Residue, then its C-alpha position, 0 to 999 in steps of 0.5 A: m279306493h282301498g289297496a285291495a281294490l287296486s288288483l288289476r284284472r287280466w287283459r289280453v293284448s296283441l304284441p308283435l312277437t313269436v316264441s318257440m316253446g319246445m316242450i313247455l307250453k307257456y313262458l312267463g316273465v315276471d318283474t317284481g318292482g317296488t310298486f307293481t309286479d309285471f307279467v309277460l306271458f307267451d303261449a300258443a294263443g299269443l301274448r298277454i301282459h298283466k300287472v298287480l300291485s307288489t307286496p313288498d313284505a312277501p313278494e311271492r304273494a303278488i306273483l302267485q296272485g297274478i298267475a292266479e288272475m291270469g288263469l294259468d296252470p303252474a304245471q305248464l309254466r316256465v317262469v323266469h323272474g327278477s327278485t328284489v328280496a336280496t336287494n331290499a333286505a340289503l338296502e334296508g338293513k334287514g338281513v338275518r342274524t349272521l355269524y362271521i368266522g375269520n382266522r385268528g387275529l382277523k375277526d375284525l376284517l370287515t369292520i376295518g375294511r379298506q380304511a377308505r373315507r367316504e367323506l374325504y374332507n369331513l373331519q368329523p364324519e358320521p360313524i358307520a356301523p360295522p357289517v357284523p357286530e363285534g359279538l358275532c365275529l369269531e376267529t379260529g385256526g386253519r390259516l394258509a400262506a399266500d402260496g397255499s402252505l400251512i401256517e396254522d392248522l384247524t384243530e378239533a379244539d377249534l371246531q369244538i369252540l365254534v360249535e359251542a359259540v354257534s349254539e350259544l349265539k344262535p345265528r340263522a346264518v354263518a359266513i366263513n372267510l378264511l385267508y387264501a381259502y380259494l387255494d384250498d378250501c378244506f378248512e372252510r369245508e371242515i367248519e361247514a361240516v360241523l355246523p347245524e343243518a338248520v344254519f345257512v352256511s356261506r363259504s368264501s371259497a364257494v361264493l367268491p374264490e378270488a384274491g381280496e380278503y375284504e371284498r371276498g369277506i363282504a360278498t360272503w357275509l352278504n350272501g349269508w345275511v340275505g341268503p335265508l330270506v331268499e331261500g325262504y322266498i324261493g321255497r314259498l314261491q315254488a310251493g305255490l307253483p307245483g310243477a312249474r320250472v322256476s328260474v331267477m335272473q342273476s345280476s349278470g343278466e343270466a338266468i339260474a334255476a331257483q333251487q340253485a339260486a337259493h345259495q347264491a343270493v349275493r348274485m341276485l342283488l341286481s336281478g330285476p334291473a338286469g332283466g331290463l338291460v337284456g330287454a332293452r338290448f333285445v328290442a333295440a337290436a330289432s331296430g338296428h340300434e346297439r349303442l344305447l343309454s338305457f333309462d328304466m324309471g319305475g315307481t320307486s327308483t331309476d336305473v341307468a346303464l350304458l350299452d355298447g353291444a352286450p351289457r358290460l359287467t363290473r366287479e366293482g359294484r356296490i349295494g348301499p355302503w358295501p362293495v359287491a365283487v361278484p359280476m353284475v351289470d354295470m348300472h347306476t341306480i338312484g331313488a327317483g321314480g314315479g312315486s318319489i315324494a316332493y317336499l320343501d326342506d328346512g330352507g324352503m327349497l323344493q326337493v324330490g325323493p329319494e323317499s317314495a310312496g311305494a305301492a301302499p299307499g302309493p301316489a295320491c292319485y291312486g286313491a289309496g290314502g296317499e296324501r303327499p305329492t309325487v312325480t306321478d301326481a305332478n304329471l297328472v296335474l300337468g295333463r301328461l297322464r290321463a286319468d281315464a287311460f292309466l293302465g289301459g283304463r283298468m285303474r282310474l286315477d284321481l285327479a282331484a286328489a293329485r291336485r290337492a296333494v300338489g296344491g298344498l305344496a304349491e300354496a306353501m311355495g306361492l305358486s299355482p298347482e301347475q307351476a309346482a307340478e312343473g317344478i317337481v318334474r324338472i327336479a326329478n329330471e335333473h336327478m335322472a340326468r345327473a345319473l345318466r352323466v355318471i354312467s357316460v360323461q364321467r367315464g369319458v363317453d360322449p352320450r351324443g353318439f348314443t340312443l336314449v332308450s326309456f322304459g319302465g312305467a314312467g320312462g316315456l314321460h321324461v325321455c325327451a327332457l332327459a335327451e335334451a339335457l344330455g345333448m342327445t338327438q335320438a331316443m327310443v320308447p320300445v314296444q311295451a316299454g312299461v313291462l320291458s324288464a319282464l320281457g327281458m326275463l324271457a329273452s335271457r339265457p341260462g348262464r354262469q359267470l365263474a372265476r378263480t384266482r391264479l396268481g403268477l407272472l405270465k412269462e412263468l406260466s405255460e399255455d397248457l396249464i392255463r387251458r387246463e385250469l380254465d377247463a376245470l373251472a368251466e366244467s363246474g359251471l357246465q355241470a350246473l347248467l346240465a342239471e337245469g336241462v341245458a345240453r352240453a352242445q348248446v353251451e357257449r363259452c367265453d374265457s378271459l384273464d384278469l391281468r395287471y403289471r406286477g405291483q399294481s392293485y387293479t386289473l384289466n380283463l382280456p379275452w383269452e386268445g393264447l399265451d403268446q398274445m396276452a402280454e402285448q394285448f395287455h400293454a395295448r389295452h393299458q395304453v388305451r385305458f390309462g394313457h401309458r404302458m410300462e416295462a414291468p412284467v405282466e401278472l395273471v390274477n384271475l381266470r374267468v369263464g362265462l357260460q351261456g345256454p341257448s337263447p330263447q326263440v323269441a323274435l319281434k314280428a313286423v307290424p303292418a304298415a300304416a295306411a290312413l291316419a288313425e283317429w285321435e282326440s285332443i287334450r289340454v296339457a299345461g304349458v302348451e297353448a293349443e290342444v295336444p293330440c292324444y294317440e293310442r299306441a296300438e293304432l300307430l302302425a309302421g311308418r307313422e310319424v307324430v310331431g310333438p307336442a303329443l301324448v301316446t297312451e298304451q296299456v302299461s305306460t304313457s309317452w310324452i312327445a315334447p315340443g321340438w321332437r317327432c316320433r316315427v314308428d319303426g317296423v316292429g313297433n318301437l317309437l323312434l324319437s328325434q329332434t326336429 
C-alpha cells in the first residue's frame, strides 16, 4: 500500500457533547501531529472526527486535505489548531538565515550564554554550535543603563552601517536585542524602521520585555529564526481557507488569532501539546478528577505533565538546548511514541527510540514501505492491536509485515517474535515511566495521589503498565482519547500572557504605581483580544508579581492582592518552597497579567446507563493463557464494568486493560481504571 492510499475517508461518530455555536456554524479543532493530523468538528448535526496522515514538509496540506474530505465550507468555519511548524524547525535546526544585533561589545552574548556546562564532569565535552554564526552577529550603539539613562546614543552612522550589513548579508530575519530595551524601546524601534520590509524583524522589547539579557536574546532570536516559516505557513493556510476564522494554540494553552500569531512564533513551540492538557483537564473535570498526571502518547513523541487544577505555566522551559522564557505549559517531552524504532546497539542491547518511523513510511504494519520494527508493530504482534479494527477499520494493519520486522530483531536476539515484542513494549514503558517521574517524583510530588490520564492514539495501550510503574492505583482513558488534543483546541479560550520588568524594592513602591502599571500592561493585551472579536466585558484578568529577596537570581510568582500583603505572602511561600525565610528586603522584578476570553460553550453530555451486557468477541493476546474479551467502546454504556485482561477498541485508539485492573464507564463515557 502506498502512502497516498492511506488517506482516511471521513466518518461520523456520536460523541456525548454539545456546543453553543453563536454566529459560527461549525467549530473545528485540529491537532497536527508527527504522524497523523486529527480533526474534531462540532456543528448542528453533532460531532465528526477525522484523521489524515500528516505532511511534515507542508503541514497545511494535511489540514486542507482533511477539511476537503470532510466536505466543509471554510466560510462557515472557526478553526483552532495546534501547529508544529515552529517546534519542528527549532528541533531540527531548520530555521531561516537570521541576523543578530546587540550592543557594542555584546554581539557574542548568545554564544557565551550562561556558561553552564551540560555535562558537569566531562572534561572534553562535545562543542556546541552557537545559535547564530559569528558572521551574522552585529553590534551597534543605543545602549541604556539599568536605570534607563543613556550610555551610548544610536547615531545615523550606526543605522547606515546596519542597513549596509543587511544588504550584504541578505538575512530573512533580524533579531534585535539591546540592553534594557524593556525600559525604553526607542532604539530597537529606530533600527526596525530602517530595515527592508521584506525582512522579518523580531524585537526583544516586543517578544519578551523582561530582565535577563541572555534569555531575552534567545527568545528574540528563536522568534526571528522560525518566524518567517510560521508566517508563510499561516499565510498559506488562510489562503486555502477563505472566509474562515483561524486561531492557533499558544504554548500557554490559550488561542491567538492567526494573523497575530505570525509575529509570535516563539509562543507556539508547545502548541499541540498545550491543547492536549486543555482537553485532559476539560474531560477529567466532568468526572470530578482534578489532580492529574497526563500522558499523551502519539506516533512520534510522548508528552507528560502534572495538573493540579489549571495547567501550570513555566518560564524555564527549553526547546532543544535553548531556554525559552516565554510562558508555556509545564511539560516534559521524550522521543517515545508508537512509531519509535527498536534496534540493537553496538553492544547488542535492545533500544527503543528516539528515532521514529514518522508518517512516511511509518511502522511496518502500515504497509507503506517501513521495514524496521516499532512499538506499534510490537503491540500488533502481541495481539493488543487488532489489524482489522485500527482507526475503526478504515485502515487495515499488515500483521505479516509487523511479524517480519519484529522477527528480524527477534532472530538477532535469539528470541521468539512475541518475546522480542514484549521487550520492545517494556523498554518503551520504562522510557515513559521515567518521564512521568521527572514531572512528579523528582519535584517532590507523590504520584500515588493523582489519576493517570492517558490519551493520544497509543496512550491506552500502555496506561496500566505506567500506572503500576509509579505505584498509582487510578487511571483514566478519556472519551475519544485518540483525538483529545484536537478536542482541547475547541475547549481553549482566547487569551494573552503579558509581562514587563519593573525592578524596585516593595517598601519603596506605592500601590497606586503598581496598579497603574498593571493596568497599562493589561490594556495592550485587551486591545489584541478586542481585535479578535472578544468583548471587553467577557475578559477575565489575573494579575501577579514576580518577587525575590534582594540579591537573589530566581523569583517566585504570587497573585497580586494589594501591596500590604505581598511581602508576607512572599516570606510564607519562600518558607514552603525552600524551607527558610530571610530578613532581606523583598524586591519586585516583573509585573504579569493573564487575560482570558470566554470559555467555549462545549459540554459533555451524559451517556445512557447500561441495560444488558454488550456482545463481544474473544481474541488471543500473547502472554495470556485464556482468550481475552474485545469490546467496542461505543457499546460500553454508563455503569458498565470490565475486568482485565480485556481489549477496548474505538475509532481512533485502542485500550489494553491489563490483568489485575478493572474499568468502569462513568456518566460521560470516560473509562475509569483501578487496580483489583
